[in-house]
C-alpha positions as CSV (number, residue, x, y, z in Angstrom):
1,M,-11.3,21.1,3.3
2,V,-11.4,19.8,6.9
3,R,-11.1,22.6,9.5
4,V,-11.2,22.5,13.3
5,E,-11.1,24.9,16.2
6,S,-8.7,23.4,18.8
7,C,-10.6,25.0,21.7
8,S,-13.7,22.8,21.0
9,M,-11.8,19.5,21.3
10,D,-11.1,17.4,24.4
11,I,-8.4,14.7,24.0
12,P,-9.4,12.7,27.1
13,A,-13.0,12.6,25.9
14,L,-12.0,11.6,22.3
15,S,-9.7,9.0,23.7
16,A,-12.5,7.5,25.8
17,R,-14.8,7.3,22.8
18,I,-12.2,5.6,20.7
19,L,-11.4,3.1,23.5
20,D,-15.1,2.4,23.7
21,G,-15.2,1.6,20.0
22,G,-16.8,4.8,18.9
23,R,-16.2,6.7,15.7
24,I,-14.6,10.1,15.5
25,T,-15.3,12.8,12.9
26,A,-12.9,14.2,10.4
27,E,-12.6,17.4,12.4
28,E,-11.7,15.4,15.5
29,A,-9.2,13.3,13.6
30,L,-7.5,16.5,12.4
31,F,-7.3,17.8,15.9
32,L,-5.8,14.6,17.2
33,H,-3.3,14.6,14.3
34,D,-2.1,18.1,15.1
35,H,-2.4,18.2,18.9
36,A,-2.4,14.8,20.6
37,S,1.0,13.4,21.8
38,L,2.4,10.6,19.8
39,D,2.3,8.3,22.8
40,T,-1.4,8.9,23.2
41,L,-2.0,8.2,19.5
42,A,0.1,5.0,19.7
43,F,-1.8,3.8,22.7
44,L,-5.2,4.4,21.0
45,A,-4.1,2.9,17.7
46,D,-2.7,-0.2,19.4
47,A,-6.0,-0.5,21.2
48,V,-7.9,-0.4,17.9
49,R,-5.5,-3.0,16.5
50,E,-6.1,-5.2,19.5
51,R,-9.8,-5.0,19.2
52,L,-9.7,-6.0,15.5
53,H,-6.9,-8.6,15.9
54,P,-7.0,-10.0,19.4
55,E,-5.2,-13.2,18.2
56,Q,-1.7,-11.5,18.6
57,V,-0.6,-12.5,15.1
58,V,1.1,-10.3,12.6
59,T,1.1,-11.4,8.9
60,Y,3.2,-10.9,5.8
61,I,3.0,-12.2,2.3
62,V,5.7,-13.6,-0.1
63,D,5.3,-12.1,-3.6
64,R,7.0,-10.1,-6.3
65,N,6.5,-6.6,-7.7
66,L,6.6,-7.1,-11.4
67,N,6.6,-4.1,-13.7
68,P,6.0,-5.1,-17.4
69,T,7.0,-1.7,-18.6
70,N,8.3,1.6,-17.3
71,V,7.2,3.6,-20.3
72,C,4.8,6.4,-19.1
73,V,3.2,9.5,-20.4
74,T,2.0,10.8,-17.0
75,D,5.2,12.6,-16.0
76,C,4.6,12.6,-12.3
77,D,7.1,14.9,-10.5
78,F,7.6,12.4,-7.7
79,C,8.5,9.4,-9.8
80,A,12.1,8.3,-10.4
81,F,11.1,5.0,-12.1
82,Y,9.4,5.9,-15.3
83,A,10.8,6.6,-18.8
84,K,9.3,8.7,-21.5
85,P,8.3,7.0,-24.8
86,G,11.3,6.8,-27.1
87,D,13.9,6.9,-24.3
88,K,16.4,4.4,-25.8
89,E,18.5,4.2,-22.6
90,K,15.9,3.7,-19.9
91,A,12.6,2.6,-21.5
92,Y,11.7,-1.1,-21.5
93,V,8.8,-3.5,-22.2
94,L,9.6,-6.9,-20.7
95,E,9.6,-9.9,-23.1
96,R,7.0,-12.5,-22.2
97,D,9.7,-15.2,-21.5
98,D,11.3,-12.8,-19.0
99,I,8.0,-12.3,-17.2
100,Y,7.5,-16.1,-17.1
101,R,10.9,-16.5,-15.6
102,R,10.3,-14.0,-12.9
103,V,7.0,-15.5,-11.9
104,Q,8.6,-19.0,-11.9
105,E,11.3,-17.7,-9.5
106,T,8.5,-16.4,-7.2
107,V,6.7,-19.8,-7.2
108,D,9.9,-21.6,-6.6
109,V,10.5,-19.8,-3.2
110,G,6.9,-20.2,-2.1
111,G,5.5,-16.9,-3.4
112,V,1.7,-16.7,-3.7
113,Q,1.2,-13.4,-5.5
114,I,2.4,-11.1,-8.3
115,L,1.9,-7.4,-7.6
116,M,1.9,-6.0,-11.2
117,Q,1.9,-2.3,-12.0
118,S,3.3,-0.5,-15.0
119,G,3.8,2.9,-16.5
120,H,1.1,4.4,-18.6
121,H,2.3,3.1,-22.0
122,P,0.7,5.0,-24.9
123,K,0.3,1.8,-27.0
124,L,-0.3,-1.1,-24.7
125,G,-4.0,-1.5,-24.2
126,V,-6.5,-3.9,-22.6
127,E,-5.9,-6.7,-25.0
128,W,-2.1,-6.7,-24.4
129,F,-2.6,-7.0,-20.6
130,S,-5.5,-9.5,-21.0
131,E,-3.4,-11.8,-23.1
132,L,-0.6,-11.5,-20.5
133,F,-2.9,-12.3,-17.6
134,R,-4.4,-15.3,-19.5
135,D,-0.9,-16.7,-20.2
136,L,0.1,-16.3,-16.6
137,K,-3.0,-18.0,-15.3
138,E,-2.6,-20.8,-17.7
139,R,1.0,-21.4,-16.6
140,F,0.7,-20.5,-12.9
141,P,-2.9,-21.1,-11.8
142,Q,-1.9,-20.9,-8.2
143,I,-0.6,-17.3,-8.4
144,H,-2.8,-14.4,-7.3
145,L,-2.7,-11.5,-9.7
146,H,-2.8,-8.2,-7.7
147,A,-2.6,-5.8,-10.6
148,M,-3.3,-2.5,-12.3
149,A,-4.0,0.4,-10.0
150,P,-6.9,2.8,-10.8
151,S,-4.7,5.2,-12.8
152,E,-3.7,2.4,-15.0
153,I,-7.3,1.3,-15.5
154,E,-8.2,4.8,-16.5
155,H,-5.3,4.9,-19.0
156,L,-6.1,1.5,-20.5
157,G,-9.6,2.8,-21.1
158,R,-8.3,5.7,-23.0
159,V,-6.0,3.6,-25.1
160,S,-8.6,0.9,-25.9
161,K,-11.6,3.3,-26.0
162,M,-13.4,1.5,-23.2
163,S,-15.0,2.6,-20.0
164,S,-13.1,1.9,-16.8
165,L,-15.8,-0.6,-15.7
166,E,-15.4,-2.4,-19.1
167,V,-11.7,-2.5,-18.6
168,L,-12.0,-4.0,-15.1
169,K,-14.4,-6.7,-16.3
170,A,-12.2,-7.6,-19.2
171,L,-9.1,-7.9,-17.0
172,Q,-11.0,-9.8,-14.3
173,K,-12.1,-12.3,-16.9
174,A,-8.5,-12.7,-18.1
175,G,-7.3,-13.4,-14.5
176,M,-6.8,-10.2,-12.5
177,N,-7.8,-11.2,-9.0
178,S,-7.5,-7.9,-7.0
179,M,-6.3,-4.3,-7.5
180,P,-3.7,-2.4,-5.5
181,G,-4.2,1.1,-4.3
182,G,-1.4,2.8,-6.2
183,G,-1.8,6.2,-7.7
184,A,-3.7,7.6,-4.8
185,E,-0.8,9.7,-3.5
186,V,-3.0,12.3,-1.6
187,L,-6.6,12.4,-2.6
188,T,-7.2,16.1,-2.8
189,E,-7.1,18.0,-6.1
190,S,-5.0,20.9,-4.7
191,V,-2.2,18.4,-3.9
192,R,-2.6,16.4,-7.1
193,A,-2.4,19.6,-9.2
194,K,1.1,20.2,-7.8
195,I,2.6,16.7,-7.9
196,A,0.7,14.7,-10.6
197,P,-1.5,17.0,-12.7
198,R,-1.8,14.5,-15.5
199,K,-2.7,11.6,-13.3
200,T,-6.1,10.2,-12.3
201,S,-8.3,12.7,-10.4
202,T,-9.5,12.1,-6.9
203,E,-13.0,11.5,-8.2
204,A,-11.8,9.0,-10.8
205,W,-9.6,7.1,-8.4
206,L,-12.5,6.7,-6.0
207,R,-15.0,5.8,-8.8
208,I,-12.7,3.1,-10.3
209,M,-12.2,1.6,-6.8
210,E,-16.0,1.5,-6.3
211,E,-16.4,-0.1,-9.7
212,A,-13.9,-2.8,-8.8
213,H,-15.8,-3.5,-5.6
214,S,-19.1,-3.6,-7.5
215,I,-17.8,-6.6,-9.5
216,G,-16.5,-8.5,-6.4
217,M,-12.9,-7.4,-6.8
218,K,-11.1,-6.6,-3.5
219,T,-8.6,-3.8,-3.4
220,T,-6.1,-2.1,-1.1
221,A,-5.8,1.7,-0.4
222,T,-2.6,3.7,-0.2
223,M,-1.3,7.1,0.7
224,M,2.1,8.7,-0.2
225,F,2.5,11.7,2.1
226,G,5.2,14.0,3.4
227,H,5.6,16.3,0.5
228,V,3.3,19.3,-0.3
229,E,0.2,18.3,1.5
230,T,-1.2,19.7,4.7
231,S,-2.6,17.9,7.8
232,A,-6.1,18.7,6.5
233,D,-5.3,17.1,3.1
234,R,-4.2,13.9,4.9
235,I,-7.5,13.7,6.9
236,A,-9.5,14.5,3.7
237,H,-7.8,11.5,2.1
238,L,-8.6,9.2,4.9
239,D,-12.2,10.5,5.0
240,H,-12.6,9.7,1.3
241,L,-11.5,6.1,2.0
242,R,-13.7,5.6,5.0
243,K,-16.8,6.8,3.2
244,L,-16.1,4.5,0.3
245,Q,-15.5,1.6,2.6
246,D,-18.8,2.3,4.4
247,R,-20.5,1.9,1.0
248,T,-18.7,-1.1,-0.4
249,G,-16.6,-2.9,2.2
250,G,-14.2,-3.7,-0.6
251,F,-10.9,-2.5,0.8
252,T,-8.8,-5.2,2.6
253,A,-6.0,-2.9,3.9
254,F,-4.5,0.6,4.1
255,I,-0.8,1.2,3.5
256,G,0.8,4.6,4.0
257,W,4.4,5.6,3.2
258,T,6.5,8.8,3.1
259,F,7.6,10.5,-0.1
260,Q,11.2,9.6,-1.2
261,P,13.0,12.6,-2.7
262,G,15.8,10.9,-4.5
263,G,16.1,11.2,-8.3
264,N,12.9,13.0,-9.1
265,P,11.9,16.6,-9.9
266,L,9.6,17.1,-7.0
267,G,12.4,16.0,-4.5
268,D,14.9,18.3,-6.2
269,R,12.6,21.2,-6.1
270,L,11.5,20.7,-2.5
271,L,15.1,20.2,-1.3
272,A,16.1,23.4,-3.0
273,E,13.4,25.2,-1.1
274,G,14.7,24.0,2.2
275,W,12.1,21.2,2.7
276,R,13.0,18.3,4.9
277,K,12.2,14.6,4.4
278,A,9.4,13.3,6.7
279,T,10.6,11.8,9.9
280,H,9.7,8.5,11.5
281,A,7.6,10.5,14.0
282,E,5.5,12.0,11.1
283,Y,5.1,8.5,9.7
284,F,4.0,7.2,13.1
285,R,1.6,10.1,13.5
286,L,-0.2,9.4,10.2
287,T,-0.2,5.7,10.8
288,T,-1.8,5.9,14.2
289,I,-4.4,8.4,13.0
290,A,-5.2,6.1,10.0
291,R,-5.7,3.1,12.3
292,I,-8.0,5.2,14.6
293,Y,-10.0,6.9,11.8
294,L,-10.3,4.0,9.3
295,D,-12.3,1.9,11.8
296,N,-13.9,0.0,8.9
297,F,-10.6,-1.2,7.4
298,P,-9.7,-4.7,8.7
299,N,-6.0,-4.4,8.1
300,M,-3.2,-1.9,8.4
301,Q,0.2,-2.5,6.8
302,A,3.6,-1.2,8.0
303,S,5.9,0.4,5.4
304,F,9.2,-1.5,5.6
305,V,10.8,-0.1,2.4
306,T,10.5,3.6,3.2
307,Q,10.9,3.4,7.0
308,G,13.2,0.5,7.6
309,A,12.8,-2.6,9.8
310,D,13.1,-0.8,13.2
311,A,10.4,1.7,12.4
312,A,8.2,-1.0,10.8
313,Q,8.5,-3.1,14.0
314,L,7.5,-0.1,16.1
315,A,4.5,0.5,13.8
316,L,3.2,-3.0,14.9
317,R,2.5,-1.3,18.2
318,M,1.0,1.7,16.6
319,G,-1.9,0.1,14.8
320,C,-0.4,-2.1,12.1
321,N,-1.1,-5.8,12.0
322,D,0.8,-6.6,8.8
323,F,4.5,-6.3,8.0
324,G,4.1,-6.1,4.3
325,S,5.5,-8.2,1.5
326,A,8.6,-10.3,1.5
327,M,9.3,-9.4,-2.1
328,L,11.8,-10.8,-4.6
329,E,11.8,-7.6,-6.7
330,E,11.0,-3.9,-6.2
331,N,11.7,-1.2,-8.8
332,V,9.6,2.0,-8.1
333,V,10.6,3.0,-4.5
334,S,14.2,1.7,-5.1
335,A,14.5,4.0,-8.1
336,A,14.2,6.9,-5.6
337,G,17.1,5.6,-3.6
338,C,15.1,3.9,-0.8
339,F,15.5,0.1,-0.7
340,E,16.5,-2.4,1.9
341,L,16.9,-6.2,1.7
342,V,15.7,-8.5,4.4
343,N,15.3,-12.3,4.6
344,L,12.3,-14.1,6.0
345,D,14.0,-15.0,9.3
346,N,14.6,-11.3,9.9
347,I,11.0,-10.5,9.1
348,E,9.8,-13.0,11.5
349,N,12.2,-12.0,14.2
350,N,11.1,-8.4,13.9
351,I,7.5,-9.5,14.3
352,R,8.4,-11.6,17.4
353,S,10.4,-8.8,18.9
354,A,7.2,-6.7,18.8
355,G,5.4,-9.4,20.8
356,F,3.5,-11.1,18.0
357,A,3.5,-14.5,16.2
358,P,4.5,-14.2,12.5
359,R,2.3,-15.9,9.9
360,Q,2.3,-15.9,6.1
361,R,-0.9,-14.8,4.4
362,N,-2.4,-14.4,1.0
363,Q,-4.0,-11.2,-0.5
364,A,-7.3,-11.9,1.3
365,Y,-5.4,-12.0,4.6
366,D,-6.2,-15.6,5.0
367,I,-3.4,-17.5,6.8
368,V,-1.5,-19.9,4.4
369,D,1.1,-20.8,7.0
370,A,1.5,-24.4,8.0
371,R,1.8,-23.3,11.6
372,G,-1.9,-22.4,11.6
373,P,-3.7,-19.1,12.3
374,L,-3.1,-18.8,16.0
375,P,0.1,-18.6,18.1
376,Q,1.4,-22.0,19.3
377,E,2.0,-22.7,23.0
378,G,5.0,-20.6,24.2
379,E,5.5,-19.0,20.8
380,L,4.9,-15.4,22.0
381,E,7.6,-15.9,24.6
382,T,10.3,-17.0,22.1
383,C,12.4,-15.0,19.7
384,G,14.4,-17.5,17.8
385,A,14.9,-17.7,14.1
386,S,12.3,-19.4,12.0
387,A,12.8,-22.2,9.6
388,T,11.3,-20.3,6.7
389,G,14.2,-18.2,5.5
390,Q,14.4,-18.1,1.7
391,G,17.3,-15.9,1.0
392,E,17.3,-12.1,0.5
393,L,14.0,-10.6,-0.3
394,A,12.7,-7.0,-0.4
395,T,9.8,-5.9,1.6
396,T,7.2,-3.4,0.3
397,A,3.6,-2.6,0.1
398,S,0.9,-4.7,-1.6
């Protein structure tokens, strides 16, 4: 556990080191998290963002969150989305034609990616998902499959009696292009024992991520905070990520969001105990510390769904260089009662209002926008609506 004595720390000295491009320790990050003013943290995080992304562009991606099944045996206390096996009212497994239809809708509005995550179904193994991926790649070769978080990889290994590395290789061969960072929650065992005791351990999550990186598969990293964790737990989580990134360089981005208490046992229990939902200030504090501490992560994504457009816009001046996903469908966070629709014009106007030029990207953070990778002359001074609106889309993390 990270510990720190506040009397040994000097905020001006730490700030100077960060502004000079130096690295801070976990103990120093914890001190800044708990003691630095939010305006100081915002200034430092924005400086780090500026150093990594001097081009003054903020990106977003057009995709869809597709959940083939919500059947799950993990019983996470914070999840309002899953259904237990045999639940005749809520449980589902999507028919293949339904999946094809949803992907086609994504392609039709210019979507470039499918973010696919599911429950831990007790009977759907590696072959079921491999067949699905092969079918999708045959029908939609242009679509990037960002799929199957580490906890799902571990579960598929149990169902199919394969190692996690064997699962990753099989799915990669079938068409899985990259892996999202879901299931991380907070990467300390004391927290996981309280909110997800049957889910992937910290060690397993990190190991599966490293295995994915070892076969050339890029991944993202996430953090769901604002429930039972301490400040030290948050920094320990970031420290795990930074150390792994030092070894592999396989993470493309970090996405953090706050726990949503609606419709799940953990929220009910915490609310009954007098707990309060994390504020925007807490989200900004974690976001700025993450941008400062994860100095080897190229990208930081704002969390639109849980924080709303105004807060996501502010996060662009607190270290974030990406607005997230303009998404046709989202089921997991919305099941907890937190969901907001936005169209592409509004996404771009939020980005412009923060002083940046909006650009569409792919999962590798390559610009796929016809306007090119850099702001056009006079673009940063304008704030008009773009011509890219494609109707109402949801924005979330991928």
